[in-house]
C-alpha positions in Angstrom: -90.7 -154.0 -6.3 -92.4 -156.2 -8.9 -90.2 -157.1 -11.9 -90.4 -154.4 -14.6 -91.7 -155.0 -18.1 -89.9 -157.2 -20.6 -89.4 -156.8 -24.4 -92.5 -159.0 -25.0 -94.8 -157.3 -22.4 -97.8 -155.9 -24.1 -98.4 -152.5 -22.4 -97.7 -149.9 -25.0 -100.9 -148.2 -26.1 -101.0 -148.6 -29.9 -102.8 -145.3 -30.6 -100.1 -143.3 -28.7 -96.4 -143.3 -29.8 -96.9 -146.1 -32.4 -99.8 -144.2 -34.0 -97.5 -141.1 -34.3 -95.2 -143.2 -36.5 -98.0 -144.8 -38.4 -99.5 -141.4 -39.2 -96.1 -140.1 -40.4 -95.7 -143.1 -42.7 -99.3 -142.9 -44.0 -98.8 -139.1 -44.8 -96.0 -140.1 -47.1 -98.1 -142.6 -49.0 -96.9 -145.8 -47.3 -99.4 -148.7 -47.4 -100.6 -149.6 -43.8 -100.5 -153.4 -44.5 -96.8 -153.2 -45.5 -96.1 -150.9 -42.6 -97.6 -153.3 -40.0 -96.4 -156.5 -41.6 -94.9 -158.9 -39.0 -95.8 -156.7 -36.1 -98.9 -158.6 -35.1 -100.9 -155.4 -35.3 -103.6 -154.3 -37.7 -104.7 -150.8 -38.5 -108.2 -151.6 -37.2 -106.6 -152.5 -33.8 -104.9 -149.1 -33.6 -108.0 -147.1 -34.4 -110.1 -149.2 -31.9 -108.2 -147.5 -29.1 -107.9 -150.7 -27.2 -104.8 -152.4 -28.6 -101.6 -152.8 -26.5 -98.3 -153.9 -28.1 -95.0 -155.0 -26.8 -91.6 -153.2 -27.3 -90.7 -156.0 -29.8 -93.8 -155.3 -31.8 -93.1 -151.5 -31.7 -89.5 -152.2 -32.8 -90.8 -154.2 -35.8 -93.0 -151.3 -36.7 -90.1 -148.9 -36.5 -87.9 -151.2 -38.7 -90.7 -151.4 -41.3 -91.1 -147.6 -41.3 -87.4 -147.0 -41.7 -87.2 -149.4 -44.7 -90.4 -148.1 -46.4 -89.8 -144.4 -45.8 -86.1 -144.5 -46.9 -85.6 -140.9 -45.7 -82.9 -139.4 -43.5 -85.4 -137.1 -41.8 -87.9 -139.8 -40.7 -86.6 -140.2 -37.1 -86.4 -136.4 -36.6 -90.0 -135.9 -37.9 -91.2 -138.7 -35.7 -89.4 -137.1 -32.7 -90.9 -133.7 -33.4 -94.4 -135.2 -32.9 -93.6 -137.3 -29.8 -93.8 -134.8 -26.9 -95.9 -133.7 -25.1 -98.0 -135.9 -27.4 -101.7 -136.8 -27.2 -101.5 -139.6 -24.7 -104.1 -138.5 -22.2 -103.3 -137.3 -18.7 -99.5 -137.8 -18.9 -99.4 -135.5 -21.9 -101.5 -132.9 -20.0 -99.0 -133.1 -17.1 -96.1 -132.4 -19.5 -98.0 -129.6 -21.3 -98.5 -127.9 -17.9 -95.0 -128.4 -16.5 -94.0 -125.1 -14.9 -90.3 -125.4 -15.8 -87.9 -127.5 -17.9 -86.8 -129.3 -14.8 -90.3 -130.4 -13.9 -90.9 -131.6 -17.5 -87.6 -133.6 -17.5 -88.5 -135.1 -14.1 -91.9 -136.1 -15.4 -90.3 -137.6 -18.5 -88.2 -139.8 -16.2 -91.0 -140.6 -13.8 -93.5 -141.6 -16.5 -91.0 -143.1 -18.9 -93.1 -146.3 -19.3 -95.8 -144.1 -20.8 -93.7 -141.5 -22.6 -90.5 -143.2 -23.6 -91.1 -147.0 -23.4 -88.0 -148.1 -25.5 -85.3 -145.7 -24.2 -85.0 -144.6 -20.6 -84.2 -140.9 -20.1 -81.8 -140.1 -17.2 -81.1 -136.6 -15.9 -78.2 -135.5 -13.8 -76.8 -132.1 -12.8 -73.4 -130.5 -11.9 -72.7 -127.0 -10.7 -73.1 -125.5 -14.2 -75.1 -127.7 -16.5 -78.0 -130.2 -16.8 -77.3 -133.4 -18.7 -79.9 -135.8 -20.2 -78.8 -139.2 -21.5 -80.7 -142.4 -22.4 -80.2 -146.1 -21.8 -81.6 -149.0 -23.8 -84.3 -150.6 -21.6 -85.5 -153.5 -23.7 -82.9 -154.5 -26.3 -83.6 -152.1 -29.2 -80.7 -153.4 -31.3 -80.7 -152.0 -34.9 -83.1 -149.3 -34.0 -80.7 -147.5 -31.6 -79.8 -144.7 -34.0 -83.4 -144.1 -35.1 -84.6 -144.0 -31.5 -81.7 -141.8 -30.4 -82.4 -139.2 -33.1 -86.1 -139.3 -32.3 -85.6 -138.9 -28.5 -83.1 -136.0 -28.8 -85.5 -134.2 -31.2 -88.5 -134.9 -29.0 -86.9 -133.1 -26.0 -85.7 -130.2 -28.2 -89.1 -129.7 -29.8 -91.0 -130.0 -26.5 -88.7 -127.5 -24.7 -89.0 -125.0 -27.6 -92.8 -125.4 -27.8 -93.4 -125.0 -24.1 -90.7 -122.4 -23.2 -91.4 -120.3 -26.3 -87.7 -120.1 -27.2 -85.0 -122.2 -28.8 -82.8 -123.4 -25.9 -79.0 -123.6 -26.3 -78.7 -127.4 -26.2 -75.4 -129.1 -26.9 -75.1 -132.7 -28.0 -72.7 -135.6 -27.7 -73.3 -138.6 -29.9 -71.8 -142.0 -29.3 -71.3 -142.8 -33.0 -69.4 -141.3 -36.0 -70.8 -138.3 -37.9 -73.5 -139.7 -40.3 -73.9 -138.5 -43.8 -77.2 -136.8 -43.0 -75.6 -134.4 -40.5 -77.6 -131.5 -41.9 -80.7 -133.1 -40.3 -79.0 -132.7 -36.9 -78.3 -129.0 -37.7 -81.9 -128.4 -38.7 -83.7 -130.3 -35.9 -81.2 -130.2 -33.0 -78.3 -127.7 -33.2 -74.9 -127.1 -34.7 -73.4 -127.7 -31.3 -72.6 -131.4 -32.0 -69.8 -133.7 -31.0 -69.8 -137.1 -32.7 -67.8 -140.2 -31.8 -68.2 -139.3 -28.1 -68.3 -141.8 -25.2 -72.0 -141.3 -24.5 -75.1 -139.9 -26.3 -76.4 -137.0 -24.3 -77.7 -133.4 -24.5 -76.9 -130.6 -22.1 -77.6 -127.0 -21.4 -76.8 -124.3 -18.7 -78.4 -125.0 -15.4 -80.4 -121.7 -15.3 -82.7 -122.8 -18.1 -84.0 -125.6 -15.9 -85.7 -123.1 -13.6 -87.0 -120.4 -16.0 -90.8 -120.3 -15.6 -92.7 -121.5 -18.7 -95.6 -119.4 -20.0 -98.9 -121.0 -20.5 -98.4 -123.6 -17.7 -101.3 -124.2 -15.3 -99.9 -125.5 -12.0 -103.4 -126.7 -10.9 -104.2 -128.5 -14.1 -100.7 -130.0 -14.1 -101.0 -131.3 -10.6 -104.3 -133.0 -11.3 -102.9 -134.6 -14.5 -99.8 -135.7 -12.6 -101.9 -137.5 -10.0 -103.9 -139.2 -12.7 -100.6 -140.2 -14.4 -99.3 -141.7 -11.2 -102.5 -143.8 -10.9 -102.1 -145.0 -14.4 -98.5 -146.0 -13.8 -99.5 -147.7 -10.6 -102.1 -149.8 -12.5 -99.3 -151.1 -14.7 -97.5 -152.3 -11.7 -94.0 -151.0 -12.4 -92.4 -147.6 -13.3 -90.1 -149.1 -16.0 -88.5 -152.1 -17.5 -86.6 -155.0 -15.9 -83.4 -153.7 -17.6 -84.1 -150.3 -16.0 -84.3 -151.9 -12.6 -81.0 -153.8 -13.2 -79.2 -150.6 -14.2 -80.5 -148.8 -11.1 -79.5 -151.7 -8.9 -76.0 -151.9 -10.3 -75.6 -148.1 -10.2 -76.7 -147.9 -6.5 -74.4 -150.8 -5.5 -71.4 -150.2 -7.9 -69.0 -150.0 -4.9 -70.1 -153.4 -3.7 -68.8 -156.8 -5.0 -71.1 -157.5 -7.9 -71.5 -160.7 -9.8 -74.3 -162.7 -11.5 -75.0 -164.8 -8.5 -75.3 -161.9 -6.0 -77.4 -159.8 -8.3 -79.7 -162.7 -9.1 -80.3 -163.2 -5.4 -81.2 -159.5 -5.0 -83.8 -160.0 -7.7 -85.0 -163.2 -6.1 -84.2 -165.4 -9.1 -81.6 -168.0 -10.0 -78.5 -167.0 -11.9 -79.7 -169.1 -14.8 -83.0 -167.3 -14.8 -81.3 -163.9 -14.8 -79.0 -165.0 -17.6 -81.9 -166.2 -19.7 -83.8 -162.9 -19.1 -80.9 -160.8 -20.2 -80.3 -163.0 -23.2 -83.9 -162.5 -24.2 -83.1 -158.7 -24.3 -80.0 -159.2 -26.4 -77.6 -158.5 -23.6 -75.7 -160.1 -20.7 -74.7 -159.5 -17.2 -71.1 -158.4 -17.9 -72.3 -156.0 -20.6 -74.7 -154.4 -18.2 -72.2 -154.1 -15.4 -69.5 -152.7 -17.8 -72.0 -150.1 -19.0 -72.7 -148.8 -15.5 -69.0 -148.9 -14.5 -68.3 -146.8 -17.7 -71.0 -144.3 -16.9 -69.8 -143.9 -13.3 -66.1 -143.7 -14.3 -66.9 -140.9 -16.9 -68.9 -139.0 -14.3 -66.0 -139.2 -11.8 -63.4 -138.1 -14.3 -65.4 -135.3 -15.9 -67.6 -134.0 -13.1 -65.5 -134.7 -10.0 -62.0 -134.4 -11.5 -60.9 -137.7 -10.0 -57.5 -139.2 -10.9 -57.0 -142.7 -12.3 -56.2 -144.0 -8.8 -59.3 -142.4 -7.3 -61.6 -143.8 -10.0 -60.0 -147.2 -9.7 -60.4 -147.1 -5.9 -64.0 -145.9 -6.1 -64.9 -148.8 -8.4 -63.1 -151.2 -6.1 -60.4 -152.3 -8.5 -57.4 -153.8 -6.8 -54.9 -152.0 -8.9 -54.8 -149.2 -11.4 -53.3 -151.3 -14.2 -56.3 -153.6 -14.0 -58.6 -150.6 -14.0 -56.9 -149.1 -17.1 -57.3 -152.3 -18.9 -61.0 -152.5 -18.1 -61.6 -148.8 -18.9 -60.0 -149.4 -22.4 -62.4 -152.3 -22.9 -65.4 -150.2 -22.0 -64.5 -147.1 -24.0 -61.8 -148.1 -26.5 -59.5 -145.5 -24.9 -56.9 -145.3 -22.2 -58.0 -143.0 -19.4 -55.1 -140.6 -20.2 -56.5 -140.1 -23.8 -60.1 -139.6 -22.8 -61.5 -136.6 -24.6 -63.5 -134.0 -22.8 -67.0 -135.5 -22.9 -68.7 -132.8 -20.9 -66.9 -129.8 -22.4 -68.7 -126.5 -21.9 
């Protein structure tokens, strides 16, 4: 597979998600020159319909919008407008999704087109569906803004296309903010802050309920066109996405910088530089995947400390406990119920 996009790859269509944020800011009286300052983008470029920007440019735009808008609801209002969006065929595919499961699978498949800064990841157990996001290009200070927008986007889309408010529950990996009422209004009152991961979940049966207004034929045609568009880009997601997927798939193997670099056909120094460019490092990425796998095994599979340690190939449980505390800030014995129902 060709290397995925980097933080400086210009592939994001400026009149798609960036324009949603620009229009929100303009509607509140923000000057477009101030809004676009430092982004390398001009308003004339956006309305030309030809401009492509990088994740770094988009993040600059988001930072400017946050600073200029100075409003607690900005991320939520941005999120409400994001999905299905007006992004051509990929938005048509989402609009005509027959069920929530199909919509979430498309959100994952077409993440480069629909969610270029945060990668949505869906998994299921016997009772619930869970959706969480991973940083795919080094979003840094914009993590909270993009998290709030992404959660809101899925809630708004599912409500719009299903015709009802679905019973989502939320876990947020940060303390309760002062603007918690925005979460109540735009998401739900079913919130758990200071959790180990940011995710949203709901009972499994809602995944399969048929959605009114969907056209399977129109949706299929739009999906084929979206696949062709993705193929023209040359990759389905970012390099950091590919690294996460590789580490997750091989988490039970001996993993170090040298071995993983070899798998990506690059030198260890090149991999290190590439990660540094995205504000991260190999150990940080490996620890994130190990943490996600460990939480899954504890909460979904009911594994004991010894079983999780063994699965992750730790030589002894003491060493595993020490590592787990580094990943989460908690000893395994005091892990709160992340996936409570």
